[in-house]
C-alpha positions, 0 to 999 in steps of 0.5 A, a space after each residue: 499499500 502506498 501512503 501520501 501525506 495530505 496537510 488540512 488548516 485545522 482540526 479534522 472533522 468526523 467526517 473527514 476521517 471517515 472519507 479518508 478512511 473510506 478512501 483508503 479502503 477503496 483505493 489502497 492508498 494510505 493517507 497520512 494526515 497533518 494539521 495546521 493552525 490558520 495563525 501559521 498556515 500561510 507562512 508554512 505553505 510559503 516554506 514548502 513552496 519555497 524548499 519543496 518539502 511538504 507534503 503532497 497535498 494540501 488545503 489552501 485558502 481559495 484566496 491563497 492559490 494564484 499565490 502559490 501559483 507564481 512560486 511554481 511550486 504546485 503541479 498543473 492539472 491537465 486538461 483530461 484531468 479535469 474533465 475526468 472530475 466533471 469538467 470546471 461547470 460543475 463547480 461554481 463558478 465563483 470557486 472556478 475562478 480561484 483555481 487559475 493563474 493570472 498569468 498562465 491561465 493554467 489550472 494549478 488548484 481544484 475547489 474543494 469547499 466554499 464558503 460564505 457569511 450570512 447575517 443573523 438576526 433576532 426575529 423577535 426584537 425586528 418586528 417588535 421593532 415595527 421592522 417590515 422584514 422583507 427590506 431591512 437587509 437589501 441595503 447598506 442604508 436600509 441595515 442602518 435604517 434597521 439598526 436604528 430602528 432596533 436603538 429606538 425601540 429600546 435595544 441596548 446593542 442593534 449589532 455586533 461584528 468582531 473588533 480585533 486588527 488581527 481579525 481576517 475576516 472583516 475584509 470578507 463582510 465589508 467586501 460585500 459593501 463594496 461591490 455593491 457600491 461598483 468599489 472594489 480594493 485592486 483593479 481588474 488587472 491586478 496592477 493598481 489599488 482601487 480601494 482609495 476611490 470615492 466608491 468604495 471609501 463611501 462603501 467602507 463608511 457604510 459598514 463603520 457606521 453600523 458601530 455605532 449601535 454596538 455599545 460597550 463592547 471590550 476591545 480586543 473582540 474576538 469572534 467568539 466573544 462576538 457571537 456569544 454577546 447574539 447567542 446571549 441575546 444581548 445584541 439583535 444581529 451579526 455576521 456568522 460564517 455559515 457552517 457555525 450557523 448550521 452548528 447553531 440550529 443543529 445545538 442541544 444546548 440552545 434554548 428552543 425559543 431562541 433557535 425559533 427566533 433567529 433567521 438569516 439573510 443575504 449580507 446586503 450588497 455582493 456576497 463574499 464566496 470563498 472556501 478552500 481549494 487542494 493543490 498537489 505539490 511538486 514534489 508528489 513527482 518523487 515518483 509516478 505512483 506518489 503523483 497517481 496517488 496524489 491525484 486520486 485523492 484530490 479527485 476522490 475529494 472533488 466528486 459529487 458523492 463526496 461532496 454532498 457527504 460535506 453538505 449533509 454531515 453533522 460538521 456542515 461543510 459548504 460543497 464547492 460544486 453547484 450541482 451539490 448544493 441541493 443536498 444541504 440540510 434544512 432546506 427551507 429554513 432561512 439559512 439554507 435559503 441564504 447560503 444559497 442565494 449567496 451562492 449563487 449571486 456573490 463574487 470572489 476577490 479578484 486573481 492576483 498573485 499577490 492577494 495573499 500577502 494584500 489580503 492580509 495587509 488590508 484586514 489588518 487595516 480594516 481591523 484597525 478601523 473597527 478599533 478607532 470607530 468604535 471607541 468613537 472616532 468619526 468614521 468618515 475620517 478614520 477610513 480616509 486617513 487608513 487608506 491613504 496610509 496604505 495606498 502606496 505601500 501596495 500600489 508597489 507591491 501590485 507593479 
């Protein structure tokens, strides 16, 4: 039996562990699984890319894939191999976009999972405030109006999200506001910054104005702490990852009346779509047998039956294939409707080779804005100041 090495980010879920056992039984290939933390994964992946001493297959953030491609360290997938997986058309277009090297157009990763965020809200509190749920979250402006109505009705904290310079997902939240305004972070050719344009600055300001409705929060406020405010009934609205939201609905430790009162909607604007991709490192080519085994594992993990298993599991994983979205649980619940709408109508970042570095820098800057605004800073002036400090450095990086 041949052994291959597979790295993932985070702890393995029971579903993945069972999937790998099934793969070994069916294919006669043993998978040595190793884990990385989200804090260290990017640095470790870069080191593997530089020195060619990594595993055979790795999970990578979809926004990181193009940077690894530019290092010439991952094995491209051939056209006939892609056809054998079902072809590019079986994947969500936004997920497939992240697989392509913007310079060579080679396909050097495959979509494994998708991901998006949704808006969670307390239905009972919005109804008490007289908010029309049909239009409460359609735009940045309507969300601000909803938060104001909640505050006027006596809700002490209408809005809560993580506030921490090290919380990278702030960038993914704000992308929805930016894209809805017609703005962007990077130009389409990937050579210039675009977040200093008026439409983008206005959109970011609208996002940060919501922090006026987050009263009395301790700083820094991480993701778990922010979501706990919502779960304890101390905030009326938040943004949450779809996977976590499914955990809430299936949790047995939450009061039934609370679960009945929470509902979900797509994030206003154009939802961000991310997820994870699979890459095969070039060091897997040490032997033809090892390379073929790595290719077999990758193909197995993206096939429809396995993607449906992720979607149906207790630890719900959003599929990267659009033909598997129907396997998501709770099909009539507002959460699944919001997830489906987001995955079909959302978009991903413009692929650029240095996006991993750009993403980290922007996320930290946005986290700093959050901290300053919640401490009383004027959103307009703080946004403009932070944007101006980032432009020159990132412009040089992209060129």
